[in-house]
C-alpha positions as CSV (number, residue, x, y, z in Angstrom):
1,M,5.7,-1.4,13.2
2,D,8.4,-0.4,15.7
3,F,11.4,1.4,14.4
4,A,12.8,2.5,17.8
5,P,16.5,1.6,18.0
6,D,17.3,-1.2,20.5
7,A,20.2,-1.1,22.8
8,R,22.5,-3.0,20.3
9,T,21.7,-0.4,17.6
10,D,22.3,2.5,20.0
11,E,25.7,1.0,21.0
12,I,26.9,0.3,17.5
13,T,25.7,3.6,16.1
14,A,27.4,5.6,18.9
15,Q,30.7,3.7,18.2
16,V,30.5,4.2,14.5
17,R,29.7,7.9,14.9
18,A,32.7,8.4,17.2
19,F,34.9,6.5,14.7
20,L,33.6,8.6,11.9
21,R,34.3,11.9,13.8
22,E,37.7,10.8,15.3
23,E,39.2,8.8,12.5
24,V,37.4,8.8,9.1
25,L,36.6,12.5,8.4
26,P,40.1,13.7,9.4
27,A,41.5,11.0,7.1
28,E,39.9,12.4,4.0
29,S,42.6,14.9,3.4
30,V,45.2,12.1,4.0
31,L,43.5,10.0,1.3
32,D,43.7,13.0,-1.1
33,E,47.4,13.3,-0.5
34,Q,48.0,9.6,-1.0
35,L,46.0,9.5,-4.2
36,A,47.9,12.5,-5.5
37,G,51.2,10.9,-4.7
38,T,50.3,7.6,-6.4
39,P,48.1,8.6,-9.3
40,D,48.6,5.5,-11.4
41,E,47.7,2.9,-8.7
42,W,44.4,1.2,-8.2
43,T,45.1,-0.6,-4.9
44,P,43.8,0.7,-1.6
45,R,45.9,3.5,-0.2
46,P,47.7,3.0,3.2
47,I,45.1,5.1,5.0
48,V,42.4,2.7,4.1
49,R,44.3,-0.2,5.6
50,E,45.0,1.8,8.7
51,L,41.4,2.6,9.2
52,Q,40.4,-1.0,8.6
53,R,42.9,-2.1,11.3
54,K,41.5,0.4,13.8
55,A,37.8,-0.4,13.0
56,R,38.4,-4.1,13.3
57,A,40.2,-3.6,16.6
58,R,37.0,-1.9,17.9
59,G,34.7,-4.7,16.6
60,L,33.3,-2.5,13.9
61,W,33.6,-5.0,11.1
62,N,31.3,-6.6,8.5
63,L,28.4,-4.7,10.0
64,F,26.2,-5.3,6.9
65,L,25.9,-9.1,7.0
66,P,23.0,-10.5,9.0
67,G,23.0,-14.0,10.5
68,D,24.9,-15.9,13.1
69,P,28.1,-14.1,13.9
70,S,29.7,-17.4,15.0
71,E,29.2,-18.7,11.5
72,T,30.1,-15.6,9.4
73,G,32.4,-13.6,11.7
74,A,30.1,-10.6,11.0
75,A,28.3,-8.4,13.5
76,G,25.0,-10.1,12.9
77,L,22.9,-6.9,12.7
78,T,19.5,-7.0,11.2
79,N,18.6,-4.7,8.3
80,L,16.8,-2.4,10.8
81,Q,19.9,-2.3,13.1
82,Y,22.2,-1.7,10.2
83,A,20.2,1.2,8.8
84,P,21.5,4.1,11.0
85,V,25.0,2.6,10.8
86,A,25.0,2.6,7.0
87,E,23.6,6.1,7.0
88,L,26.6,7.3,9.0
89,T,29.0,5.8,6.5
90,G,27.3,7.9,3.8
91,W,29.0,11.0,5.4
92,S,32.3,9.8,3.9
93,P,31.4,7.3,1.0
94,R,35.1,7.2,-0.1
95,L,36.4,6.0,3.2
96,A,33.8,4.9,5.7
97,P,32.3,1.8,3.9
98,A,35.8,0.5,3.2
99,A,37.0,1.1,6.7
100,F,34.2,-1.2,8.1
101,N,34.6,-3.7,5.2
102,C,31.1,-2.7,4.1
103,A,31.9,-1.4,0.6
104,A,30.2,-2.4,-2.6
105,P,30.5,-4.6,-4.5
106,D,32.1,-6.8,-1.9
107,T,29.0,-6.6,0.4
108,G,26.7,-7.9,-2.3
109,N,29.2,-10.6,-3.4
110,M,29.6,-11.7,0.2
111,E,25.9,-12.0,0.6
112,V,25.6,-14.1,-2.6
113,L,28.4,-16.4,-1.4
114,N,27.0,-16.6,2.1
115,E,23.5,-17.5,0.9
116,F,24.2,-19.5,-2.3
117,G,27.8,-20.6,-2.1
118,T,29.0,-24.1,-1.5
119,P,31.2,-24.8,1.5
120,E,34.2,-25.0,-0.8
121,Q,33.3,-21.6,-2.5
122,K,32.9,-20.0,0.9
123,A,36.2,-21.3,2.2
124,R,38.1,-20.1,-0.9
125,W,36.4,-16.7,-1.5
126,L,34.0,-15.7,1.3
127,T,36.4,-16.0,4.2
128,P,39.1,-13.9,2.7
129,L,36.5,-11.3,1.6
130,L,35.2,-11.2,5.2
131,N,38.8,-10.6,6.3
132,A,39.4,-7.9,3.7
133,E,42.4,-10.0,2.4
134,I,41.0,-9.7,-1.1
135,R,38.4,-7.7,-3.0
136,S,35.9,-8.7,-5.7
137,A,33.9,-7.4,-8.7
138,F,30.4,-8.1,-9.9
139,C,30.1,-8.4,-13.7
140,M,26.5,-8.1,-14.8
141,T,26.0,-4.9,-16.9
142,E,27.0,-5.0,-20.6
143,P,27.9,-2.3,-23.1
144,D,26.0,-3.8,-26.1
145,V,22.5,-4.3,-24.5
146,A,20.1,-2.4,-22.4
147,S,21.1,-3.8,-19.1
148,S,18.2,-2.3,-17.3
149,D,16.5,-5.5,-18.5
150,A,18.9,-8.1,-17.0
151,T,17.4,-10.8,-19.3
152,N,19.1,-9.0,-22.2
153,I,22.6,-9.9,-21.2
154,G,24.5,-11.7,-24.0
155,T,27.5,-13.2,-22.3
156,L,27.5,-16.9,-22.8
157,I,28.4,-19.5,-20.2
158,R,28.7,-22.8,-22.1
159,R,29.2,-26.2,-20.5
160,D,32.1,-28.2,-21.8
161,G,32.7,-31.4,-20.0
162,D,33.8,-30.6,-16.4
163,D,34.2,-26.9,-17.2
164,Y,32.2,-23.9,-18.2
165,V,33.5,-21.5,-20.9
166,I,32.6,-17.8,-20.6
167,T,32.6,-15.5,-23.6
168,G,31.3,-11.9,-23.5
169,R,32.0,-8.4,-22.5
170,K,31.0,-6.5,-19.3
171,W,31.3,-3.0,-18.1
172,W,30.7,-0.9,-14.9
173,S,32.3,-3.8,-13.1
174,T,32.9,-2.0,-9.8
175,G,36.3,-2.6,-8.2
176,A,37.7,-4.6,-11.1
177,M,40.5,-2.1,-11.7
178,N,41.9,-3.0,-8.3
179,P,44.4,-5.9,-8.7
180,D,43.3,-7.1,-5.2
181,A,39.9,-7.9,-6.8
182,A,40.8,-11.6,-7.0
183,I,37.4,-13.0,-7.8
184,F,34.7,-11.8,-10.3
185,I,31.1,-13.0,-10.0
186,V,29.9,-13.1,-13.7
187,M,26.3,-13.4,-14.9
188,G,25.7,-14.9,-18.2
189,K,23.4,-17.2,-20.2
190,T,23.7,-21.0,-19.8
191,A,20.5,-21.7,-21.6
192,P,19.5,-19.1,-24.2
193,D,16.5,-21.0,-25.3
194,A,15.0,-21.6,-21.8
195,P,12.2,-19.5,-20.4
196,R,13.2,-15.8,-20.1
197,H,14.1,-15.8,-16.4
198,S,15.7,-19.2,-16.4
199,Q,18.4,-18.5,-19.0
200,Q,21.0,-16.9,-16.8
201,S,23.5,-18.3,-14.3
202,M,26.2,-16.9,-12.1
203,I,29.7,-18.2,-11.9
204,L,32.9,-17.5,-10.1
205,V,35.8,-16.4,-12.3
206,P,39.2,-15.8,-10.7
207,R,40.9,-12.7,-11.9
208,D,44.0,-14.5,-13.1
209,T,42.1,-17.0,-15.3
210,P,43.4,-17.0,-18.9
211,G,41.1,-15.0,-21.2
212,V,40.1,-12.4,-18.5
213,R,41.1,-9.0,-19.9
214,I,40.6,-5.6,-18.3
215,V,39.8,-3.4,-21.3
216,R,39.8,0.0,-19.7
217,P,38.7,2.0,-16.6
218,L,35.5,4.0,-16.7
219,T,34.8,7.4,-15.1
220,V,31.7,8.9,-13.5
221,F,31.5,12.6,-14.4
222,G,35.3,12.5,-14.6
223,Y,35.8,10.7,-11.3
224,D,37.6,7.4,-11.6
225,D,36.8,6.1,-8.1
226,R,40.5,5.1,-7.8
227,D,40.1,4.8,-4.0
228,H,37.5,2.1,-4.5
229,G,39.2,0.2,-7.3
230,G,37.3,2.0,-10.0
231,H,34.9,0.7,-12.6
232,A,36.1,-1.4,-15.5
233,E,35.2,-2.8,-18.9
234,V,36.1,-6.4,-18.8
235,A,36.3,-8.9,-21.7
236,F,35.9,-12.7,-21.2
237,D,37.6,-14.4,-24.1
238,A,36.7,-18.1,-23.9
239,V,37.5,-18.1,-20.2
240,R,37.5,-21.7,-18.8
241,V,36.7,-22.4,-15.2
242,P,35.6,-25.6,-13.4
243,A,31.9,-26.5,-13.3
244,S,32.2,-26.3,-9.5
245,N,32.5,-22.5,-9.8
246,L,28.8,-22.2,-10.7
247,I,26.9,-20.5,-7.9
248,G,23.7,-22.3,-7.2
249,D,21.9,-24.1,-10.0
250,E,22.0,-23.6,-13.7
251,G,19.3,-21.1,-14.6
252,G,19.2,-19.6,-11.1
253,G,21.2,-16.5,-12.0
254,F,18.3,-14.1,-12.4
255,A,16.8,-15.1,-9.0
256,I,20.2,-14.8,-7.3
257,A,20.6,-11.3,-8.9
258,Q,17.3,-10.2,-7.5
259,A,18.2,-11.6,-4.1
260,R,21.5,-9.7,-4.3
261,L,20.1,-6.4,-5.5
262,G,17.4,-6.1,-2.8
263,P,19.8,-5.6,0.1
264,G,22.2,-3.7,-2.2
265,R,19.5,-1.1,-3.0
266,I,18.5,-0.5,0.6
267,H,22.2,-0.2,1.6
268,H,22.7,2.4,-1.2
269,C,19.7,4.4,0.1
270,M,20.9,4.2,3.7
271,R,24.2,5.6,2.7
272,A,22.5,8.2,0.5
273,L,20.7,9.6,3.5
274,G,24.1,10.2,5.1
275,M,25.3,11.9,2.0
276,G,22.2,14.2,2.2
277,E,22.9,14.9,5.8
278,R,26.5,15.9,5.1
279,A,25.4,18.1,2.2
280,L,22.9,19.8,4.5
281,S,25.5,20.3,7.2
282,L,27.8,21.9,4.7
283,L,24.9,24.1,3.3
284,T,24.1,25.2,6.9
285,A,27.7,26.1,7.7
286,R,28.2,28.0,4.5
287,A,24.9,29.9,4.8
288,T,25.6,31.0,8.3
289,E,29.1,32.1,7.6
290,R,28.8,33.7,4.1
291,H,27.6,37.3,3.6
292,A,26.1,38.7,0.5
293,F,24.3,42.0,0.0
294,G,24.7,43.0,3.6
295,R,23.4,39.9,5.3
296,T,24.2,36.2,5.7
297,L,23.0,33.7,3.1
298,A,20.9,32.1,6.0
299,D,18.9,35.4,6.1
300,Q,17.8,34.8,2.5
301,G,14.3,33.4,2.3
302,V,15.1,30.9,-0.5
303,I,18.0,29.4,1.5
304,R,15.7,28.9,4.5
305,E,13.2,27.2,2.2
306,W,15.9,24.9,0.9
307,A,17.1,24.0,4.4
308,A,13.5,23.3,5.5
309,E,12.7,21.2,2.5
310,A,15.9,19.2,2.9
311,R,15.1,18.4,6.6
312,I,11.5,17.3,5.7
313,Q,12.8,15.1,2.9
314,L,15.5,13.4,4.9
315,E,13.2,12.8,7.9
316,S,10.4,11.4,5.7
317,L,12.6,9.2,3.6
318,R,14.5,7.9,6.7
319,L,11.2,6.6,8.0
320,L,10.5,4.9,4.7
321,V,13.9,3.3,4.7
322,L,13.4,2.1,8.2
323,K,10.0,0.6,7.3
324,T,11.6,-1.1,4.4
325,A,14.4,-2.5,6.6
326,W,11.8,-3.7,9.1
327,L,9.8,-5.4,6.4
328,M,12.9,-7.2,5.0
329,D,13.6,-8.5,8.5
330,T,10.1,-9.6,9.3
331,V,8.5,-10.7,6.0
332,G,11.5,-11.1,3.7
333,N,13.0,-9.2,0.7
334,R,10.4,-10.4,-1.8
335,A,7.5,-9.1,0.3
336,A,9.2,-5.8,0.8
337,M,9.9,-5.3,-2.9
338,T,7.3,-2.4,-3.3
339,E,9.1,-0.5,-0.5
340,I,12.5,-1.3,-1.9
341,Q,11.5,0.1,-5.2
342,A,10.0,3.2,-3.6
343,I,13.1,4.1,-1.7
344,K,15.3,3.4,-4.7
345,I,13.3,6.0,-6.6
346,A,12.7,8.6,-3.9
347,V,15.9,8.7,-1.9
348,P,18.5,9.4,-4.7
349,R,16.2,11.9,-6.3
350,A,15.7,13.9,-3.1
351,V,19.4,13.7,-2.0
352,Q,20.5,14.8,-5.5
353,T,18.4,17.9,-5.0
354,I,19.8,18.5,-1.6
355,I,23.4,18.2,-2.8
356,D,22.6,20.4,-5.8
357,R,21.3,23.1,-3.6
358,A,24.3,22.8,-1.3
359,I,26.5,23.3,-4.4
360,Q,24.5,26.4,-5.3
361,V,25.0,27.9,-1.9
362,H,28.8,27.3,-2.1
363,G,29.0,28.9,-5.6
364,G,32.2,28.2,-7.4
365,A,33.6,26.3,-4.4
366,G,30.7,23.8,-4.7
367,V,31.8,22.6,-8.1
368,S,35.4,22.5,-7.2
369,G,37.4,19.8,-5.4
370,D,37.7,22.0,-2.3
371,T,34.5,20.5,-0.9
372,P,33.2,17.0,-1.2
373,L,30.0,18.2,-2.8
374,A,30.9,17.7,-6.5
375,E,32.0,14.1,-5.9
376,L,28.9,13.5,-3.7
377,Y,26.8,14.7,-6.6
378,A,28.5,12.4,-9.1
379,G,27.9,9.5,-6.8
380,I,24.2,10.2,-6.1
381,R,23.4,11.0,-9.8
382,S,24.9,7.6,-10.9
383,L,22.8,5.9,-8.2
384,R,19.7,6.8,-10.2
385,I,21.0,4.4,-12.9
386,A,22.8,1.8,-10.8
387,D,20.9,-1.3,-9.6
388,G,18.0,-0.4,-11.9
389,P,17.2,3.1,-13.3
390,D,14.4,5.2,-12.0
391,E,12.2,4.5,-14.9
392,V,12.3,0.7,-14.5
393,H,11.4,0.9,-10.8
394,L,8.7,3.5,-11.5
395,S,7.1,1.2,-14.1
396,S,7.2,-1.8,-11.9
397,L,5.9,0.1,-8.9
398,G,3.1,1.7,-10.9
399,R,2.1,-1.7,-12.3
400,A,1.9,-3.1,-8.8
401,Q,-0.1,-0.1,-7.6
402,L,-2.6,-0.4,-10.4
403,R,-3.2,-4.1,-9.6
404,L,-4.4,-3.1,-6.2
């Protein structure tokens, strides 16, 4: 195993780090102002579009998508090359992923279309997504079933002549509040009586299709993620789309979901490491500047222990993420599933603790909106549920271990 960054990785990482320092971090306060000035809008604020123009002009665009750049227009980075880049975007999760057109759920949806879409589907939906002309939503989780078991989903996709008719209700459809989310990828059952993992299919549903109804926005610890298009509950009331909108084969939806979630999980963990690094940097600055009981917080033994433990955790988990990325590149996502599950469990847990301790060091400021820590905490805590809760991954990983 060789995790040393190659020349391409060093080049891209340096460019992204400079862009983050010069453009993204200073723009966070601008985003806050623009959000406050347009509290009822769900579309991207002007600062996001401005950052996208600047990033694209520097060639920092669609960095997440591997493959031939001449075919996709993406950077063509491997998972291992993308890892340190994605980590840097975690320093500013509200702005950096969107600036480089590497924000969820578009990344996963673009990967699905790139791998499983027909030429017509790619031309109509993938190309404008790669160009950030539209956004998208992924509709899998449902309010009425335990969606940690994806085979539970109840949304029906029924064939009717040359069409499919979709009926069901989804929630936590990331990005769906944004009117620019022109296309939804919906997972539902086409064959409820088929074998358990062959019942589901995925289908493309344009936002403006009759019967698509945005029920309400959802919040995460009170945050509405308005800058990302929010999360929505969406109803599909006898929604009719052409049969050509089916992605892949009937009954292939569960396999497509697993193919989508593998890269999504490692991308989340890469960004989470960046969130942890930013929290640690804020903890460090606060501890060295703040005085209590006649000395700086950095002179308190417990603060030193927290800083040391955070550094150990971040360095250790970064190596595990890099190993996972290397395995995905060399032996494939399926063969790397054990490592994908391990990082999905370990990274959010560790980073949650680091952010929590950074909040503690900041006292009242830590839970306020004066620092990014409270919002970082909300994001990392929800990640322990998104893309499969800890308990599901622990059970699966333990089962695999006990088979050894």
